[in-house]
C-alpha positions as CSV (number, residue, x, y, z in Angstrom):
1,X,12.3,-11.0,27.2
2,X,10.2,-12.7,24.4
3,X,9.5,-10.6,21.3
4,X,5.8,-10.8,22.1
5,X,6.5,-8.5,25.1
6,X,8.2,-5.8,23.0
7,X,6.7,-2.4,22.4
8,X,4.6,-2.3,19.3
9,X,4.5,-6.1,18.8
10,X,1.4,-8.4,19.2
11,X,1.4,-12.1,19.0
12,X,-1.2,-14.9,18.6
13,X,-1.8,-17.6,21.2
14,X,1.0,-19.7,19.6
15,X,3.4,-16.8,20.2
16,X,3.7,-16.0,16.5
17,X,4.2,-12.3,15.7
18,X,1.1,-11.1,14.0
19,X,1.3,-7.3,14.3
20,X,4.2,-4.8,14.2
21,X,2.8,-1.4,14.8
22,X,5.5,1.2,15.2
23,X,3.9,4.3,13.7
24,X,5.5,7.6,14.7
25,X,8.5,6.2,16.5
26,X,11.3,8.1,14.7
27,X,12.6,4.9,13.2
28,X,15.6,5.5,10.8
29,X,17.2,3.4,8.2
30,X,15.7,0.5,6.4
31,X,13.4,-2.4,7.2
32,X,15.5,-5.5,7.8
33,X,15.0,-8.2,5.2
34,X,14.7,-10.8,7.9
35,X,11.2,-9.4,8.5
36,X,10.1,-11.8,5.8
37,X,10.7,-14.7,8.2
38,X,7.7,-13.6,10.2
39,X,5.3,-15.9,8.3
40,X,2.3,-15.2,10.5
41,X,2.6,-11.4,10.3
42,X,-0.7,-9.7,9.3
43,X,-0.1,-6.0,10.1
44,X,3.0,-4.1,9.4
45,X,2.5,-0.5,10.3
46,X,5.6,1.7,10.1
47,X,4.1,5.0,8.9
48,X,5.3,8.5,10.0
49,X,9.0,7.5,10.5
50,X,12.2,8.2,8.7
51,X,12.6,5.0,6.8
52,X,14.6,5.3,3.6
53,X,15.7,3.4,0.5
54,X,13.5,1.2,-1.6
55,X,10.5,-0.8,-0.4
56,X,11.9,-4.2,0.5
57,X,10.8,-6.9,-2.0
58,X,11.2,-9.4,0.8
59,X,7.9,-8.2,2.2
60,X,6.2,-10.1,-0.6
61,X,7.3,-13.4,1.1
62,X,4.9,-12.6,4.0
63,X,1.8,-14.4,2.5
64,X,-0.4,-13.6,5.5
65,X,0.1,-9.8,5.3
66,X,-3.3,-8.0,5.2
67,X,-2.2,-4.4,6.2
68,X,1.0,-2.9,4.8
69,X,1.4,0.7,5.9
70,X,4.7,2.4,5.0
71,X,3.2,5.8,4.5
72,X,4.9,9.1,5.4
73,X,8.5,8.0,5.1
74,X,11.3,8.6,2.7
75,X,11.0,5.6,0.4
76,X,12.3,6.0,-3.1
77,X,12.2,3.9,-6.3
78,X,9.1,2.2,-7.7
79,X,6.5,0.0,-6.1
80,X,8.0,-3.4,-6.3
81,X,6.2,-5.7,-8.6
82,X,6.5,-8.5,-6.0
83,X,4.2,-6.6,-3.7
84,X,1.3,-7.5,-6.0
85,X,1.9,-11.2,-5.1
86,X,0.6,-10.7,-1.6
87,X,-3.0,-11.8,-2.4
88,X,-4.1,-11.3,1.2
89,X,-3.5,-7.5,1.2
90,X,-6.4,-5.3,2.3
91,X,-4.4,-2.2,2.9
92,X,-1.6,-0.9,0.7
93,X,-0.6,2.4,2.2
94,X,2.5,3.9,0.6
95,X,1.4,7.6,0.7
96,X,3.7,10.5,1.3
97,X,7.0,9.0,0.1
98,X,9.1,9.7,-2.9
99,X,8.0,6.8,-5.1
100,X,8.0,7.1,-8.9
101,X,7.0,5.0,-11.8
102,X,3.6,3.7,-12.6
103,X,0.8,1.9,-10.9
104,X,1.2,-1.6,-12.3
105,X,-1.8,-3.4,-13.8
106,X,-0.8,-6.2,-11.5
107,X,-2.6,-4.3,-8.8
108,X,-5.7,-6.1,-10.1
109,X,-4.3,-9.3,-8.5
110,X,-5.0,-7.9,-5.1
111,X,-8.7,-8.6,-5.1
112,X,-9.0,-8.1,-1.3
113,X,-7.8,-4.5,-1.3
114,X,-10.0,-2.1,0.5
115,X,-7.7,0.9,1.1
116,X,-5.1,2.2,-1.4
117,X,-3.6,5.5,-0.2
118,X,-0.8,6.3,-2.7
119,X,-1.1,10.1,-2.6
120,X,1.8,12.6,-2.5
121,X,4.3,10.6,-4.4
122,X,5.7,11.0,-7.9
123,X,3.7,8.3,-9.6
124,X,3.0,8.8,-13.3
125,X,1.2,7.2,-16.2
126,X,-2.5,6.3,-16.2
127,X,-4.7,4.7,-13.6
128,X,-5.0,1.0,-14.7
129,X,-8.5,0.1,-15.8
130,X,-8.1,-3.2,-13.9
131,X,-8.4,-1.3,-10.7
132,X,-12.1,-1.3,-11.4
133,X,-12.2,-5.0,-10.7
134,X,-11.2,-4.4,-7.1
135,X,-14.8,-4.8,-5.8
136,X,-13.8,-4.5,-2.1
137,X,-12.2,-1.1,-2.7
138,X,-13.5,1.6,-0.3
139,X,-10.8,4.2,-0.4
140,X,-8.6,5.2,-3.4
141,X,-6.4,8.2,-2.8
142,X,-4.1,9.0,-5.7
143,X,-4.0,12.8,-5.4
144,X,-0.8,14.8,-5.7
145,X,1.0,12.6,-8.1
146,X,1.8,13.0,-11.8
147,X,-0.9,10.7,-13.1
148,X,-2.5,11.5,-16.5
149,X,-5.0,10.2,-19.0
150,X,-8.6,9.4,-18.5
151,X,-10.3,8.2,-15.4
152,X,-11.0,4.4,-15.9
153,X,-14.6,4.1,-17.2
154,X,-15.5,1.4,-14.7
155,X,-14.6,3.3,-11.6
156,X,-18.2,4.3,-11.1
157,X,-19.1,0.6,-10.8
158,X,-17.1,0.2,-7.5
159,X,-20.1,0.0,-5.2
160,X,-18.1,0.1,-2.0
161,X,-15.9,3.1,-3.0
162,X,-16.6,6.0,-0.6
163,X,-13.4,8.1,-1.0
164,X,-11.8,8.9,-4.4
165,X,-8.9,11.4,-4.3
166,X,-7.6,12.5,-7.7
167,X,-6.8,16.2,-7.4
168,X,-3.4,17.6,-8.3
169,X,-2.8,15.2,-11.2
170,X,-3.3,15.6,-15.0
171,X,-6.4,13.3,-15.2
172,X,-9.0,14.3,-17.8
173,X,-12.2,13.1,-19.4
174,X,-15.7,12.7,-18.1
175,X,-16.7,11.3,-14.7
176,X,-17.9,7.7,-15.3
177,X,-21.5,6.9,-14.5
178,X,-22.5,4.8,-11.5
């Protein structure tokens, strides 16, 4: 049986795997590093499973990836700096894990990002000002972390932003003008 016929896998007309969608499948363990060989993969959706360990840096080798959803698992460690090299990303969903560390200013390299759910982790530090340069951003959910400092002053200039979740942090200061 060809992998294009497997459950949760979609392929293009050339039989390249373009989607892995295995949300809520009770998957355990880690994502195999060989996933980085899927050079045409656009969507990797593995949320609501029991995946553990650190987010594999090998995911950064998939240059066609637009949707990375690893939310609601048991990932630990920090968000790998290499993830910020995937310039095609539109969705970076790492919510409801056990991630710590800061949100790197390198997030500003992901100019196509539309959805950033990073809520319910242990992320700390400030929200990088450079996030205000993500002009496609529609959804920024950072609630229930350990973030502190002022809200970036340019956040009100994100014209497409519809949802901004910040509660249950230590963020202070005035709301920026729009």
